[in-house]
PyMOL Python script that loads the backbone (N, CA, C, O; Angstrom):
from pymol import cmd

cmd.read_pdbstr("""\
ATOM      1  N   MET A   1       0.904  -0.289   0.247  1.00  0.00           N
ATOM      2  CA  MET A   1       0.302  -0.026  -0.191  1.00  0.00           C
ATOM      3  C   MET A   1       0.850   1.558  -0.674  1.00  0.00           C
ATOM      4  O   MET A   1       0.564   2.377  -1.547  1.00  0.00           O
ATOM      5  N   ARG A   2       1.596   1.463   0.207  1.00  0.00           N
ATOM      6  CA  ARG A   2       2.465   2.099   1.132  1.00  0.00           C
ATOM      7  C   ARG A   2       3.636   2.855  -0.077  1.00  0.00           C
ATOM      8  O   ARG A   2       3.809   4.069  -0.181  1.00  0.00           O
ATOM      9  N   LYS A   3       4.464   1.599  -1.051  1.00  0.00           N
ATOM     10  CA  LYS A   3       4.432   2.025  -2.127  1.00  0.00           C
ATOM     11  C   LYS A   3       3.546   2.528  -3.312  1.00  0.00           C
ATOM     12  O   LYS A   3       3.874   3.503  -3.987  1.00  0.00           O
ATOM     13  N   ASN A   4       2.283   1.731  -3.548  1.00  0.00           N
ATOM     14  CA  ASN A   4       1.919   2.347  -4.321  1.00  0.00           C
ATOM     15  C   ASN A   4       1.325   3.877  -4.286  1.00  0.00           C
ATOM     16  O   ASN A   4       1.121   4.424  -5.370  1.00  0.00           O
ATOM     17  N   ASN A   5       1.094   4.452  -3.291  1.00  0.00           N
ATOM     18  CA  ASN A   5       0.988   5.556  -2.668  1.00  0.00           C
ATOM     19  C   ASN A   5       2.282   6.712  -2.966  1.00  0.00           C
ATOM     20  O   ASN A   5       2.168   7.934  -3.060  1.00  0.00           O
ATOM     21  N   PHE A   6       3.527   5.876  -3.077  1.00  0.00           N
ATOM     22  CA  PHE A   6       4.793   6.369  -2.713  1.00  0.00           C
ATOM     23  C   PHE A   6       4.906   6.597  -5.032  1.00  0.00           C
ATOM     24  O   PHE A   6       5.480   7.522  -5.607  1.00  0.00           O
ATOM     25  N   ARG A   7       4.273   5.601  -5.607  1.00  0.00           N
ATOM     26  CA  ARG A   7       4.308   5.788  -7.227  1.00  0.00           C
ATOM     27  C   ARG A   7       3.347   6.908  -7.283  1.00  0.00           C
ATOM     28  O   ARG A   7       3.686   8.031  -7.656  1.00  0.00           O
ATOM     29  N   ASN A   8       2.195   6.619  -6.927  1.00  0.00           N
ATOM     30  CA  ASN A   8       0.923   7.117  -7.464  1.00  0.00           C
ATOM     31  C   ASN A   8       1.169   9.107  -7.447  1.00  0.00           C
ATOM     32  O   ASN A   8       0.282   9.892  -7.782  1.00  0.00           O
ATOM     33  N   ILE A   9       3.165   9.685  -6.773  1.00  0.00           N
ATOM     34  CA  ILE A   9       2.597  10.649  -5.842  1.00  0.00           C
ATOM     35  C   ILE A   9       4.080  11.051  -7.075  1.00  0.00           C
ATOM     36  O   ILE A   9       4.552  12.115  -7.474  1.00  0.00           O
ATOM     37  N   ALA A  10       4.318  10.019  -7.266  1.00  0.00           N
ATOM     38  CA  ALA A  10       5.564  10.042  -7.978  1.00  0.00           C
ATOM     39  C   ALA A  10       5.021  10.804  -9.629  1.00  0.00           C
ATOM     40  O   ALA A  10       5.525  11.864  -9.997  1.00  0.00           O
ATOM     41  N   ILE A  11       4.081  10.161 -10.377  1.00  0.00           N
ATOM     42  CA  ILE A  11       3.200  10.376 -11.353  1.00  0.00           C
ATOM     43  C   ILE A  11       3.092  11.118 -11.339  1.00  0.00           C
ATOM     44  O   ILE A  11       3.743  11.667 -12.228  1.00  0.00           O
ATOM     45  N   ILE A  12       1.834  12.589 -10.031  1.00  0.00           N
ATOM     46  CA  ILE A  12       1.587  12.753 -10.527  1.00  0.00           C
ATOM     47  C   ILE A  12       2.528  13.999 -10.490  1.00  0.00           C
ATOM     48  O   ILE A  12       2.270  14.833 -11.358  1.00  0.00           O
ATOM     49  N   ALA A  13       3.506  14.272  -9.707  1.00  0.00           N
ATOM     50  CA  ALA A  13       4.808  14.928  -9.190  1.00  0.00           C
ATOM     51  C   ALA A  13       5.227  14.986 -10.887  1.00  0.00           C
ATOM     52  O   ALA A  13       5.511  16.140 -11.210  1.00  0.00           O
ATOM     53  N   HIS A  14       5.317  14.084 -11.930  1.00  0.00           N
ATOM     54  CA  HIS A  14       6.111  13.646 -12.857  1.00  0.00           C
ATOM     55  C   HIS A  14       5.031  14.931 -14.293  1.00  0.00           C
ATOM     56  O   HIS A  14       5.462  15.701 -15.151  1.00  0.00           O
ATOM     57  N   VAL A  15       3.754  14.597 -13.921  1.00  0.00           N
ATOM     58  CA  VAL A  15       3.090  15.362 -14.629  1.00  0.00           C
ATOM     59  C   VAL A  15       2.582  16.619 -14.086  1.00  0.00           C
ATOM     60  O   VAL A  15       2.531  17.560 -14.878  1.00  0.00           O
ATOM     61  N   ASP A  16       2.234  16.793 -12.997  1.00  0.00           N
ATOM     62  CA  ASP A  16       2.856  18.923 -12.446  1.00  0.00           C
ATOM     63  C   ASP A  16       3.702  19.451 -12.975  1.00  0.00           C
ATOM     64  O   ASP A  16       3.494  20.546 -13.498  1.00  0.00           O
ATOM     65  N   HIS A  17       5.346  18.655 -13.031  1.00  0.00           N
ATOM     66  CA  HIS A  17       6.662  19.486 -13.161  1.00  0.00           C
ATOM     67  C   HIS A  17       6.663  19.623 -14.928  1.00  0.00           C
ATOM     68  O   HIS A  17       6.797  20.643 -15.604  1.00  0.00           O
ATOM     69  N   GLY A  18       6.420  17.890 -15.465  1.00  0.00           N
ATOM     70  CA  GLY A  18       5.953  17.599 -16.204  1.00  0.00           C
ATOM     71  C   GLY A  18       8.089  17.605 -16.706  1.00  0.00           C
ATOM     72  O   GLY A  18       8.574  18.118 -17.714  1.00  0.00           O
ATOM     73  N   LYS A  19       8.552  17.154 -16.022  1.00  0.00           N
ATOM     74  CA  LYS A  19       9.843  16.105 -15.867  1.00  0.00           C
ATOM     75  C   LYS A  19       9.730  14.954 -16.002  1.00  0.00           C
ATOM     76  O   LYS A  19       8.697  14.508 -15.503  1.00  0.00           O
ATOM     77  N   THR A  20      10.526  14.068 -16.598  1.00  0.00           N
ATOM     78  CA  THR A  20      10.849  12.672 -16.665  1.00  0.00           C
ATOM     79  C   THR A  20      11.824  12.250 -16.170  1.00  0.00           C
ATOM     80  O   THR A  20      11.976  11.030 -16.241  1.00  0.00           O
ATOM     81  N   THR A  21      12.985  13.150 -15.400  1.00  0.00           N
ATOM     82  CA  THR A  21      14.186  12.865 -15.613  1.00  0.00           C
ATOM     83  C   THR A  21      13.294  12.530 -13.366  1.00  0.00           C
ATOM     84  O   THR A  21      13.363  11.356 -13.001  1.00  0.00           O
ATOM     85  N   LEU A  22      12.885  13.180 -12.697  1.00  0.00           N
ATOM     86  CA  LEU A  22      12.271  13.206 -11.925  1.00  0.00           C
ATOM     87  C   LEU A  22      11.200  11.478 -11.740  1.00  0.00           C
ATOM     88  O   LEU A  22      11.389  10.671 -10.830  1.00  0.00           O
ATOM     89  N   VAL A  23      10.908  11.434 -12.050  1.00  0.00           N
ATOM     90  CA  VAL A  23      10.303  10.059 -12.094  1.00  0.00           C
ATOM     91  C   VAL A  23      11.042   9.103 -12.374  1.00  0.00           C
ATOM     92  O   VAL A  23      10.649   7.943 -12.252  1.00  0.00           O
ATOM     93  N   ASP A  24      12.431   9.461 -12.865  1.00  0.00           N
ATOM     94  CA  ASP A  24      13.213   8.268 -13.356  1.00  0.00           C
ATOM     95  C   ASP A  24      14.721   8.120 -12.769  1.00  0.00           C
ATOM     96  O   ASP A  24      15.653   7.335 -12.945  1.00  0.00           O
ATOM     97  N   ALA A  25      14.496   9.214 -12.025  1.00  0.00           N
ATOM     98  CA  ALA A  25      15.522   8.553 -10.020  1.00  0.00           C
ATOM     99  C   ALA A  25      14.509   8.316  -9.542  1.00  0.00           C
ATOM    100  O   ALA A  25      14.644   7.125  -9.820  1.00  0.00           O
ATOM    101  N   MET A  26      13.011   8.352  -8.768  1.00  0.00           N
ATOM    102  CA  MET A  26      12.287   8.255  -7.751  1.00  0.00           C
ATOM    103  C   MET A  26      11.700   6.471  -8.655  1.00  0.00           C
ATOM    104  O   MET A  26      11.276   5.635  -7.857  1.00  0.00           O
ATOM    105  N   LEU A  27      11.716   6.113  -9.937  1.00  0.00           N
ATOM    106  CA  LEU A  27      11.504   4.480 -10.036  1.00  0.00           C
ATOM    107  C   LEU A  27      13.336   4.160 -10.101  1.00  0.00           C
ATOM    108  O   LEU A  27      13.654   3.956  -8.929  1.00  0.00           O
ATOM    109  N   LYS A  28      13.987   4.101 -10.565  1.00  0.00           N
ATOM    110  CA  LYS A  28      15.341   3.704 -10.274  1.00  0.00           C
ATOM    111  C   LYS A  28      15.618   3.691  -8.491  1.00  0.00           C
ATOM    112  O   LYS A  28      16.042   2.594  -8.128  1.00  0.00           O
ATOM    113  N   GLN A  29      15.449   4.723  -7.333  1.00  0.00           N
ATOM    114  CA  GLN A  29      15.623   3.879  -6.191  1.00  0.00           C
ATOM    115  C   GLN A  29      14.710   3.335  -6.014  1.00  0.00           C
ATOM    116  O   GLN A  29      15.135   2.348  -6.615  1.00  0.00           O
ATOM    117  N   SER A  30      13.277   2.884  -5.567  1.00  0.00           N
ATOM    118  CA  SER A  30      12.398   2.261  -6.093  1.00  0.00           C
ATOM    119  C   SER A  30      13.032   0.779  -6.302  1.00  0.00           C
ATOM    120  O   SER A  30      13.027  -0.159  -5.505  1.00  0.00           O
ATOM    121  N   GLY A  31      13.483   0.836  -7.383  1.00  0.00           N
ATOM    122  CA  GLY A  31      14.097  -0.804  -8.122  1.00  0.00           C
ATOM    123  C   GLY A  31      13.236  -0.762  -8.833  1.00  0.00           C
ATOM    124  O   GLY A  31      13.077  -1.657  -9.664  1.00  0.00           O
TER     125      GLY A  31
END
""", "prot")
cmd.dss("prot")
cmd.show_as("cartoon", "prot")
cmd.util.cbc("prot")
cmd.orient("prot")
């Protein structure tokens, strides 16, 4: 549940900022 929430936040942040690098870094950290 926590992982899913983090993923949703990452997607929202990506759309909000319009930066793929932000999500890329988060996904890399998530593994």
